[in-house]
Predicted model as a PDB file, atoms N, CA, C, CB and O in Angstrom, pLDDT in the B-factor column:
MODEL        1                                                                  
ATOM      1  N   MET A   1      83.515  97.049 165.141  1.00 52.00           N  
ATOM      2  CA  MET A   1      83.193  96.229 165.929  1.00 52.00           C  
ATOM      3  C   MET A   1      84.877  96.294 166.277  1.00 52.00           C  
ATOM      4  CB  MET A   1      82.296  94.890 165.396  1.00 52.00           C  
ATOM      5  O   MET A   1      85.674  96.803 165.489  1.00 52.00           O  
ATOM      6  N   SER A   2      85.315  95.636 167.710  1.00 61.00           N  
ATOM      7  CA  SER A   2      86.648  96.092 168.249  1.00 61.00           C  
ATOM      8  C   SER A   2      87.146  94.968 168.276  1.00 61.00           C  
ATOM      9  CB  SER A   2      86.777  96.824 169.545  1.00 61.00           C  
ATOM     10  O   SER A   2      86.653  93.841 168.247  1.00 61.00           O  
ATOM     11  N   LYS A   3      88.989  95.650 168.381  1.00 60.00           N  
ATOM     12  CA  LYS A   3      89.806  94.058 167.883  1.00 60.00           C  
ATOM     13  C   LYS A   3      89.620  92.980 169.576  1.00 60.00           C  
ATOM     14  CB  LYS A   3      92.255  94.487 167.370  1.00 60.00           C  
ATOM     15  O   LYS A   3      89.944  91.797 169.684  1.00 60.00           O  
ATOM     16  N   ARG A   4      88.975  93.929 170.760  1.00 60.00           N  
ATOM     17  CA  ARG A   4      88.727  92.729 171.641  1.00 60.00           C  
ATOM     18  C   ARG A   4      87.659  91.821 171.087  1.00 60.00           C  
ATOM     19  CB  ARG A   4      88.312  93.166 173.056  1.00 60.00           C  
ATOM     20  O   ARG A   4      87.656  90.618 171.349  1.00 60.00           O  
ATOM     21  N   ASP A   5      86.846  92.336 170.401  1.00 64.00           N  
ATOM     22  CA  ASP A   5      85.703  91.056 169.575  1.00 64.00           C  
ATOM     23  C   ASP A   5      86.108  90.341 168.385  1.00 64.00           C  
ATOM     24  CB  ASP A   5      84.293  91.703 168.970  1.00 64.00           C  
ATOM     25  O   ASP A   5      85.285  89.478 168.079  1.00 64.00           O  
ATOM     26  N   GLU A   6      87.120  90.417 167.606  1.00 74.00           N  
ATOM     27  CA  GLU A   6      87.967  90.225 166.385  1.00 74.00           C  
ATOM     28  C   GLU A   6      88.824  88.076 167.254  1.00 74.00           C  
ATOM     29  CB  GLU A   6      89.612  92.317 166.188  1.00 74.00           C  
ATOM     30  O   GLU A   6      88.937  86.853 167.175  1.00 74.00           O  
ATOM     31  N   LYS A   7      89.131  89.583 168.037  1.00 71.00           N  
ATOM     32  CA  LYS A   7      90.519  87.574 168.720  1.00 71.00           C  
ATOM     33  C   LYS A   7      89.647  86.989 169.497  1.00 71.00           C  
ATOM     34  CB  LYS A   7      92.454  87.724 170.181  1.00 71.00           C  
ATOM     35  O   LYS A   7      88.946  87.338 170.447  1.00 71.00           O  
ATOM     36  N   PRO A   8      89.842  85.968 168.867  1.00 77.00           N  
ATOM     37  CA  PRO A   8      89.089  84.902 169.895  1.00 77.00           C  
ATOM     38  C   PRO A   8      90.187  84.337 170.916  1.00 77.00           C  
ATOM     39  CB  PRO A   8      88.363  83.496 168.996  1.00 77.00           C  
ATOM     40  O   PRO A   8      91.378  84.101 170.714  1.00 77.00           O  
ATOM     41  N   LYS A   9      89.448  84.201 172.027  1.00 77.00           N  
ATOM     42  CA  LYS A   9      90.097  84.099 173.494  1.00 77.00           C  
ATOM     43  C   LYS A   9      90.690  82.496 173.284  1.00 77.00           C  
ATOM     44  CB  LYS A   9      88.762  84.321 175.011  1.00 77.00           C  
ATOM     45  O   LYS A   9      90.019  81.565 172.838  1.00 77.00           O  
ATOM     46  N   GLU A  10      92.044  82.427 173.700  1.00 80.00           N  
ATOM     47  CA  GLU A  10      92.899  81.456 174.015  1.00 80.00           C  
ATOM     48  C   GLU A  10      92.511  80.572 175.342  1.00 80.00           C  
ATOM     49  CB  GLU A  10      94.182  82.115 174.136  1.00 80.00           C  
ATOM     50  O   GLU A  10      91.787  80.903 176.281  1.00 80.00           O  
ATOM     51  N   SER A  11      93.213  79.355 175.128  1.00 84.00           N  
ATOM     52  CA  SER A  11      93.095  79.032 176.469  1.00 84.00           C  
ATOM     53  C   SER A  11      93.951  78.882 177.685  1.00 84.00           C  
ATOM     54  CB  SER A  11      92.677  78.177 176.403  1.00 84.00           C  
ATOM     55  O   SER A  11      94.535  79.917 178.004  1.00 84.00           O  
ATOM     56  N   TYR A  12      94.130  78.002 178.318  1.00 83.00           N  
ATOM     57  CA  TYR A  12      95.767  78.747 178.953  1.00 83.00           C  
ATOM     58  C   TYR A  12      96.708  78.049 178.855  1.00 83.00           C  
ATOM     59  CB  TYR A  12      95.973  79.107 180.441  1.00 83.00           C  
ATOM     60  O   TYR A  12      97.633  78.134 179.663  1.00 83.00           O  
ATOM     61  N   LEU A  13      96.711  77.175 177.833  1.00 88.00           N  
ATOM     62  CA  LEU A  13      97.676  76.442 177.131  1.00 88.00           C  
ATOM     63  C   LEU A  13      98.243  76.833 176.115  1.00 88.00           C  
ATOM     64  CB  LEU A  13      97.323  75.475 176.821  1.00 88.00           C  
ATOM     65  O   LEU A  13      99.447  76.781 175.865  1.00 88.00           O  
ATOM     66  N   GLU A  14      97.024  77.422 175.205  1.00 89.00           N  
ATOM     67  CA  GLU A  14      97.513  78.416 173.973  1.00 89.00           C  
ATOM     68  C   GLU A  14      98.205  79.639 174.439  1.00 89.00           C  
ATOM     69  CB  GLU A  14      96.269  78.950 173.075  1.00 89.00           C  
ATOM     70  O   GLU A  14      99.153  80.040 173.763  1.00 89.00           O  
ATOM     71  N   LEU A  15      97.889  80.224 175.409  1.00 87.00           N  
ATOM     72  CA  LEU A  15      98.805  81.357 175.648  1.00 87.00           C  
ATOM     73  C   LEU A  15      99.802  81.003 176.296  1.00 87.00           C  
ATOM     74  CB  LEU A  15      98.309  82.398 176.281  1.00 87.00           C  
ATOM     75  O   LEU A  15     100.656  81.488 175.554  1.00 87.00           O  
ATOM     76  N   ILE A  16     100.397  80.509 177.149  1.00 89.00           N  
ATOM     77  CA  ILE A  16     101.747  79.613 177.118  1.00 89.00           C  
ATOM     78  C   ILE A  16     102.099  79.587 176.024  1.00 89.00           C  
ATOM     79  CB  ILE A  16     101.752  78.263 177.529  1.00 89.00           C  
ATOM     80  O   ILE A  16     102.820  80.526 175.686  1.00 89.00           O  
ATOM     81  N   ALA A  17     101.800  78.639 175.087  1.00 92.00           N  
ATOM     82  CA  ALA A  17     102.202  78.673 173.335  1.00 92.00           C  
ATOM     83  C   ALA A  17     102.376  80.070 172.894  1.00 92.00           C  
ATOM     84  CB  ALA A  17     100.919  78.012 172.256  1.00 92.00           C  
ATOM     85  O   ALA A  17     103.453  80.575 172.577  1.00 92.00           O  
ATOM     86  N   SER A  18     101.478  80.523 172.899  1.00 90.00           N  
ATOM     87  CA  SER A  18     101.696  82.281 172.561  1.00 90.00           C  
ATOM     88  C   SER A  18     103.128  82.386 173.064  1.00 90.00           C  
ATOM     89  CB  SER A  18     100.511  83.569 173.552  1.00 90.00           C  
ATOM     90  O   SER A  18     103.995  82.193 172.211  1.00 90.00           O  
ATOM     91  N   MET A  19     103.459  82.615 174.103  1.00 90.00           N  
ATOM     92  CA  MET A  19     104.167  83.453 174.871  1.00 90.00           C  
ATOM     93  C   MET A  19     105.604  82.907 174.436  1.00 90.00           C  
ATOM     94  CB  MET A  19     103.762  83.400 176.471  1.00 90.00           C  
ATOM     95  O   MET A  19     106.493  83.580 173.912  1.00 90.00           O  
ATOM     96  N   LYS A  20     105.656  81.356 174.805  1.00 93.00           N  
ATOM     97  CA  LYS A  20     107.261  80.752 174.262  1.00 93.00           C  
ATOM     98  C   LYS A  20     107.395  81.360 172.935  1.00 93.00           C  
ATOM     99  CB  LYS A  20     107.440  78.880 174.055  1.00 93.00           C  
ATOM    100  O   LYS A  20     108.304  82.165 172.730  1.00 93.00           O  
ATOM    101  N   GLU A  21     106.373  80.967 171.813  1.00 95.00           N  
ATOM    102  CA  GLU A  21     106.387  82.035 170.572  1.00 95.00           C  
ATOM    103  C   GLU A  21     107.322  83.038 170.584  1.00 95.00           C  
ATOM    104  CB  GLU A  21     105.156  82.777 170.435  1.00 95.00           C  
ATOM    105  O   GLU A  21     108.387  82.840 169.998  1.00 95.00           O  
ATOM    106  N   ARG A  22     107.107  84.147 171.182  1.00 94.00           N  
ATOM    107  CA  ARG A  22     107.204  85.383 171.796  1.00 94.00           C  
ATOM    108  C   ARG A  22     108.990  85.350 172.025  1.00 94.00           C  
ATOM    109  CB  ARG A  22     106.116  85.478 173.311  1.00 94.00           C  
ATOM    110  O   ARG A  22     109.909  86.018 171.551  1.00 94.00           O  
ATOM    111  N   GLY A  23     108.928  84.419 172.822  1.00 94.00           N  
ATOM    112  CA  GLY A  23     110.178  84.821 173.456  1.00 94.00           C  
ATOM    113  C   GLY A  23     110.872  84.598 174.822  1.00 94.00           C  
ATOM    114  O   GLY A  23     112.026  84.771 175.213  1.00 94.00           O  
ATOM    115  N   ILE A  24     109.659  84.117 175.438  1.00 92.00           N  
ATOM    116  CA  ILE A  24     108.768  84.370 176.701  1.00 92.00           C  
ATOM    117  C   ILE A  24     109.300  83.130 177.659  1.00 92.00           C  
ATOM    118  CB  ILE A  24     106.921  84.296 176.335  1.00 92.00           C  
ATOM    119  O   ILE A  24     108.385  82.318 177.804  1.00 92.00           O  
ATOM    120  N   THR A  25     110.631  82.702 178.429  1.00 93.00           N  
ATOM    121  CA  THR A  25     111.125  81.551 178.903  1.00 93.00           C  
ATOM    122  C   THR A  25     110.596  81.461 180.695  1.00 93.00           C  
ATOM    123  CB  THR A  25     112.868  81.609 178.585  1.00 93.00           C  
ATOM    124  O   THR A  25     110.666  82.460 181.411  1.00 93.00           O  
ATOM    125  N   PHE A  26     110.242  80.530 181.051  1.00 92.00           N  
ATOM    126  CA  PHE A  26     110.077  80.213 182.103  1.00 92.00           C  
ATOM    127  C   PHE A  26     111.375  79.689 183.078  1.00 92.00           C  
ATOM    128  CB  PHE A  26     109.141  79.427 181.885  1.00 92.00           C  
ATOM    129  O   PHE A  26     111.257  78.778 183.897  1.00 92.00           O  
ATOM    130  N   ASP A  27     112.204  80.185 182.913  1.00 94.00           N  
ATOM    131  CA  ASP A  27     113.028  79.787 184.196  1.00 94.00           C  
ATOM    132  C   ASP A  27     112.892  80.225 185.286  1.00 94.00           C  
ATOM    133  CB  ASP A  27     114.148  79.949 184.156  1.00 94.00           C  
ATOM    134  O   ASP A  27     113.687  79.632 186.016  1.00 94.00           O  
ATOM    135  N   ILE A  28     112.190  81.115 185.964  1.00 94.00           N  
ATOM    136  CA  ILE A  28     111.927  81.541 187.505  1.00 94.00           C  
ATOM    137  C   ILE A  28     110.822  80.469 187.834  1.00 94.00           C  
ATOM    138  CB  ILE A  28     111.330  83.305 187.764  1.00 94.00           C  
ATOM    139  O   ILE A  28     110.906  79.870 188.907  1.00 94.00           O  
ATOM    140  N   THR A  29     109.733  80.181 186.918  1.00 92.00           N  
ATOM    141  CA  THR A  29     108.699  79.611 187.515  1.00 92.00           C  
ATOM    142  C   THR A  29     108.041  78.423 186.107  1.00 92.00           C  
ATOM    143  CB  THR A  29     107.587  81.006 188.117  1.00 92.00           C  
ATOM    144  O   THR A  29     107.823  78.531 184.901  1.00 92.00           O  
ATOM    145  N   SER A  30     107.926  77.343 187.152  1.00 94.00           N  
ATOM    146  CA  SER A  30     107.365  76.096 185.227  1.00 94.00           C  
ATOM    147  C   SER A  30     105.983  76.638 184.564  1.00 94.00           C  
ATOM    148  CB  SER A  30     106.704  73.761 185.672  1.00 94.00           C  
ATOM    149  O   SER A  30     105.374  77.600 185.032  1.00 94.00           O  
ATOM    150  N   GLU A  31     105.701  76.153 183.802  1.00 91.00           N  
ATOM    151  CA  GLU A  31     104.840  76.597 182.966  1.00 91.00           C  
ATOM    152  C   GLU A  31     103.608  75.975 183.368  1.00 91.00           C  
ATOM    153  CB  GLU A  31     105.216  76.384 181.642  1.00 91.00           C  
ATOM    154  O   GLU A  31     102.559  76.595 183.197  1.00 91.00           O  
ATOM    155  N   GLU A  32     103.599  74.579 183.992  1.00 92.00           N  
ATOM    156  CA  GLU A  32     102.564  74.361 185.101  1.00 92.00           C  
ATOM    157  C   GLU A  32     102.256  75.291 185.988  1.00 92.00           C  
ATOM    158  CB  GLU A  32     102.856  73.399 185.852  1.00 92.00           C  
ATOM    159  O   GLU A  32     101.077  75.488 186.282  1.00 92.00           O  
ATOM    160  N   ALA A  33     103.335  76.047 186.583  1.00 93.00           N  
ATOM    161  CA  ALA A  33     102.570  76.676 187.562  1.00 93.00           C  
ATOM    162  C   ALA A  33     102.728  78.515 186.761  1.00 93.00           C  
ATOM    163  CB  ALA A  33     103.392  76.306 189.428  1.00 93.00           C  
ATOM    164  O   ALA A  33     102.916  79.159 187.794  1.00 93.00           O  
ATOM    165  N   ALA A  34     102.738  79.088 186.127  1.00 89.00           N  
ATOM    166  CA  ALA A  34     102.101  79.767 185.253  1.00 89.00           C  
ATOM    167  C   ALA A  34     100.576  79.726 184.629  1.00 89.00           C  
ATOM    168  CB  ALA A  34     102.830  79.630 184.476  1.00 89.00           C  
ATOM    169  O   ALA A  34      99.810  80.658 184.384  1.00 89.00           O  
ATOM    170  N   GLU A  35     100.395  78.122 184.440  1.00 87.00           N  
ATOM    171  CA  GLU A  35      99.001  77.712 184.094  1.00 87.00           C  
ATOM    172  C   GLU A  35      98.175  77.989 185.596  1.00 87.00           C  
ATOM    173  CB  GLU A  35      98.958  75.942 183.507  1.00 87.00           C  
ATOM    174  O   GLU A  35      97.219  78.722 185.848  1.00 87.00           O  
ATOM    175  N   SER A  36      98.595  77.511 186.047  1.00 89.00           N  
ATOM    176  CA  SER A  36      97.697  77.632 187.477  1.00 89.00           C  
ATOM    177  C   SER A  36      97.789  78.614 187.962  1.00 89.00           C  
ATOM    178  CB  SER A  36      97.921  76.838 188.547  1.00 89.00           C  
ATOM    179  O   SER A  36      97.282  78.441 189.070  1.00 89.00           O  
ATOM    180  N   PHE A  37      98.070  79.477 187.902  1.00 87.00           N  
ATOM    181  CA  PHE A  37      98.368  80.934 188.518  1.00 87.00           C  
ATOM    182  C   PHE A  37      96.820  81.794 187.677  1.00 87.00           C  
ATOM    183  CB  PHE A  37     100.397  81.707 187.860  1.00 87.00           C  
ATOM    184  O   PHE A  37      95.820  82.387 188.080  1.00 87.00           O  
ATOM    185  N   MET A  38      97.421  81.395 186.305  1.00 84.00           N  
ATOM    186  CA  MET A  38      96.944  82.269 185.156  1.00 84.00           C  
ATOM    187  C   MET A  38      94.974  81.765 185.413  1.00 84.00           C  
ATOM    188  CB  MET A  38      97.946  81.647 183.222  1.00 84.00           C  
ATOM    189  O   MET A  38      94.046  82.560 185.266  1.00 84.00           O  
ATOM    190  N   GLU A  39      94.835  80.334 185.792  1.00 84.00           N  
ATOM    191  CA  GLU A  39      93.801  79.862 185.813  1.00 84.00           C  
ATOM    192  C   GLU A  39      92.597  81.040 187.273  1.00 84.00           C  
ATOM    193  CB  GLU A  39      94.281  78.093 186.076  1.00 84.00           C  
ATOM    194  O   GLU A  39      91.503  81.603 187.312  1.00 84.00           O  
ATOM    195  N   SER A  40      93.637  80.827 188.051  1.00 85.00           N  
ATOM    196  CA  SER A  40      93.166  81.045 189.483  1.00 85.00           C  
ATOM    197  C   SER A  40      93.209  82.576 189.825  1.00 85.00           C  
ATOM    198  CB  SER A  40      94.111  80.210 190.538  1.00 85.00           C  
ATOM    199  O   SER A  40      92.592  83.224 190.670  1.00 85.00           O  
ATOM    200  N   ASN A  41      94.072  82.914 188.958  1.00 83.00           N  
ATOM    201  CA  ASN A  41      94.017  84.742 189.423  1.00 83.00           C  
ATOM    202  C   ASN A  41      93.394  85.417 188.160  1.00 83.00           C  
ATOM    203  CB  ASN A  41      95.850  85.625 189.730  1.00 83.00           C  
ATOM    204  O   ASN A  41      94.237  86.025 187.501  1.00 83.00           O  
ATOM    205  N   ASN A  42      92.510  85.446 187.813  1.00 77.00           N  
ATOM    206  CA  ASN A  42      91.452  85.680 186.845  1.00 77.00           C  
ATOM    207  C   ASN A  42      91.167  87.369 186.821  1.00 77.00           C  
ATOM    208  CB  ASN A  42      90.055  84.755 187.312  1.00 77.00           C  
ATOM    209  O   ASN A  42      90.202  87.343 187.584  1.00 77.00           O  
ATOM    210  N   TYR A  43      91.325  88.825 186.481  1.00 76.00           N  
ATOM    211  CA  TYR A  43      91.295  89.834 187.060  1.00 76.00           C  
ATOM    212  C   TYR A  43      90.103  90.094 186.010  1.00 76.00           C  
ATOM    213  CB  TYR A  43      92.627  90.687 187.261  1.00 76.00           C  
ATOM    214  O   TYR A  43      90.096  91.306 185.796  1.00 76.00           O  
ATOM    215  N   TYR A  44      89.268  89.568 185.397  1.00 72.00           N  
ATOM    216  CA  TYR A  44      88.394  90.276 184.313  1.00 72.00           C  
ATOM    217  C   TYR A  44      87.021  90.663 184.914  1.00 72.00           C  
ATOM    218  CB  TYR A  44      88.147  89.296 183.002  1.00 72.00           C  
ATOM    219  O   TYR A  44      86.233  91.534 184.544  1.00 72.00           O  
ATOM    220  N   PHE A  45      86.952  89.890 185.818  1.00 70.00           N  
ATOM    221  CA  PHE A  45      85.490  90.695 187.037  1.00 70.00           C  
ATOM    222  C   PHE A  45      86.060  91.985 187.125  1.00 70.00           C  
ATOM    223  CB  PHE A  45      85.226  89.976 189.048  1.00 70.00           C  
ATOM    224  O   PHE A  45      85.706  92.925 186.413  1.00 70.00           O  
ATOM    225  N   LYS A  46      86.814  92.032 187.867  1.00 73.00           N  
ATOM    226  CA  LYS A  46      87.129  93.143 188.728  1.00 73.00           C  
ATOM    227  C   LYS A  46      87.718  93.917 187.559  1.00 73.00           C  
ATOM    228  CB  LYS A  46      88.134  92.845 190.088  1.00 73.00           C  
ATOM    229  O   LYS A  46      88.064  94.865 188.263  1.00 73.00           O  
ATOM    230  N   LEU A  47      88.021  94.195 186.626  1.00 73.00           N  
ATOM    231  CA  LEU A  47      88.353  95.219 185.175  1.00 73.00           C  
ATOM    232  C   LEU A  47      86.690  95.319 184.944  1.00 73.00           C  
ATOM    233  CB  LEU A  47      89.493  94.296 183.464  1.00 73.00           C  
ATOM    234  O   LEU A  47      86.182  96.358 185.366  1.00 73.00           O  
ATOM    235  N   ALA A  48      86.179  94.758 184.583  1.00 73.00           N  
ATOM    236  CA  ALA A  48      84.896  95.043 183.406  1.00 73.00           C  
ATOM    237  C   ALA A  48      84.327  95.460 184.901  1.00 73.00           C  
ATOM    238  CB  ALA A  48      83.941  93.471 182.146  1.00 73.00           C  
ATOM    239  O   ALA A  48      83.299  95.941 184.425  1.00 73.00           O  
ATOM    240  N   SER A  49      84.136  95.693 186.487  1.00 76.00           N  
ATOM    241  CA  SER A  49      83.071  96.108 187.355  1.00 76.00           C  
ATOM    242  C   SER A  49      83.392  97.551 186.832  1.00 76.00           C  
ATOM    243  CB  SER A  49      83.150  95.725 189.105  1.00 76.00           C  
ATOM    244  O   SER A  49      82.384  98.248 186.715  1.00 76.00           O  
ATOM    245  N   TYR A  50      84.827  98.278 186.420  1.00 77.00           N  
ATOM    246  CA  TYR A  50      84.755  99.494 186.375  1.00 77.00           C  
ATOM    247  C   TYR A  50      84.487 100.163 184.795  1.00 77.00           C  
ATOM    248  CB  TYR A  50      85.960  99.882 187.041  1.00 77.00           C  
ATOM    249  O   TYR A  50      84.749 101.286 184.365  1.00 77.00           O  
ATOM    250  N   GLU A  51      83.834  98.939 184.116  1.00 73.00           N  
ATOM    251  CA  GLU A  51      83.622  99.671 182.646  1.00 73.00           C  
ATOM    252  C   GLU A  51      83.090 101.229 182.712  1.00 73.00           C  
ATOM    253  CB  GLU A  51      82.425  98.780 181.741  1.00 73.00           C  
ATOM    254  O   GLU A  51      83.595 102.298 182.368  1.00 73.00           O  
ATOM    255  N   LYS A  52      81.399 100.729 183.525  1.00 75.00           N  
ATOM    256  CA  LYS A  52      80.504 101.524 183.236  1.00 75.00           C  
ATOM    257  C   LYS A  52      80.406 102.654 183.728  1.00 75.00           C  
ATOM    258  CB  LYS A  52      79.630 101.092 183.351  1.00 75.00           C  
ATOM    259  O   LYS A  52      79.426 103.400 183.743  1.00 75.00           O  
ATOM    260  N   THR A  53      82.009 102.887 184.378  1.00 76.00           N  
ATOM    261  CA  THR A  53      81.620 104.416 184.914  1.00 76.00           C  
ATOM    262  C   THR A  53      82.602 105.175 184.314  1.00 76.00           C  
ATOM    263  CB  THR A  53      81.639 104.704 186.589  1.00 76.00           C  
ATOM    264  O   THR A  53      82.935 106.075 185.085  1.00 76.00           O  
ATOM    265  N   PHE A  54      83.105 105.200 183.453  1.00 74.00           N  
ATOM    266  CA  PHE A  54      84.041 105.614 182.152  1.00 74.00           C  
ATOM    267  C   PHE A  54      83.046 106.024 181.142  1.00 74.00           C  
ATOM    268  CB  PHE A  54      85.043 104.322 181.495  1.00 74.00           C  
ATOM    269  O   PHE A  54      82.038 105.323 181.051  1.00 74.00           O  
ATOM    270  N   GLN A  55      83.171 107.048 180.370  1.00 71.00           N  
ATOM    271  CA  GLN A  55      82.419 107.327 178.951  1.00 71.00           C  
ATOM    272  C   GLN A  55      82.626 106.170 178.063  1.00 71.00           C  
ATOM    273  CB  GLN A  55      82.980 108.673 178.152  1.00 71.00           C  
ATOM    274  O   GLN A  55      83.018 105.108 178.547  1.00 71.00           O  
ATOM    275  N   LYS A  56      82.402 106.288 176.844  1.00 66.00           N  
ATOM    276  CA  LYS A  56      83.022 105.351 175.632  1.00 66.00           C  
ATOM    277  C   LYS A  56      83.013 106.542 174.461  1.00 66.00           C  
ATOM    278  CB  LYS A  56      81.899 103.747 175.152  1.00 66.00           C  
ATOM    279  O   LYS A  56      83.412 106.292 173.324  1.00 66.00           O  
TER     280      LYS A  56                                                      
ENDMDL                                                                          
END                                                                             
């Protein structure tokens, strides 16, 4: 089982809270703008489409 399978997925609010715990500040943009960006700019399907082209 990979780390990806073991780690639960976090919501956008949980990701922002995790970032704040790690010392990331939202000086340039607001937390609300960061949440909106993460919600509308998801690159998962673009990255996943390349998965089958590589050998494991």
